[in-house]
N, C-alpha and C positions, 0 to 999 in steps of 0.2 A: 278361799285363797288366803295364804299367809305371805307376809312380806318383811322378813328380817332385813335390816340394813346395816352396812358398815362402810367405811371410807370409800366413797365414790361409786358404790354399787349396792344394788338391792337384789336379794335372792327371793324369787317368787316360787311358790309351790302350791299345788292344788290336788284335790282328789280326782281320780280318773272318772271320766264320764262312763256311763254304763251302756250307751247306745251301741248296738251291734254293728252299725255302719259308720262308726266314728272314723274320721279321716285325720283330723288335726285339731289343734287349739290355736286361736288367735288371741294375742295379748295387746292391749291398748294402754298407752300412757297419756293421760290428759286428752283422751278421745282420739289420739293418733295411733294407728297400727304400728307396733314396734317389733313384733315377732309372730311367726307362724311356726309351730313345732308339734311333733308327735309325742314329746316327752311331757311329764307332769311337773316339770320344774324349768326355770329359766333364770339366768343371771343378767340383769340389766346393768351394764358397766359404763364408765365414762361420765358419771353423773356428778353434779356439784354437791359437795357436803353442805349441810344446813338448809337445803331446799327440799320442801315436801313434794313428793310425786304421788299422784293417784293412778291406780291401775284397775282394770277390769278385764275379764277374759270371757271367751265363748268357745263352745265346742262346735266343730264344723263336720258335717256328714260327707259321705262320698259324693253326693250330688252338689257339694259346695254351699249348702244351706247352713247358715249359722244359727244355733239355738239361742235361747235367752241368755243375756249377759249375766255374769256373776255380780254379786254385790261389789261395790268399789272398796278397795283397801288403799290406805295411804301409808307411806313410809318416808323417812328422812335419813339419808346417809350421813354418817358422821365419822370422822377420823378418831378411832378409839385406841390407836397405838400410842404408847408413851414415846416421848422424844428420845432420840438416841443420845447417849452421853459421850 
């Protein structure tokens, strides 16, 4: 899982699971479920700049069983835009 960050948001991306009965992915921030998606990317927005956020994900099969969680990744959003003149 990768987690590039910029002003108030973190863009998460991961490799697709190879299970034939894959249904969705679940994403967790700090242990709390924040998203369920069928895509291999997710943007977590509305975050505070300068705060580190830890994420992990898991693949879920058609029966609703979640596989082993990914390794945790950490990212810190930061405002990288120059001030307007």
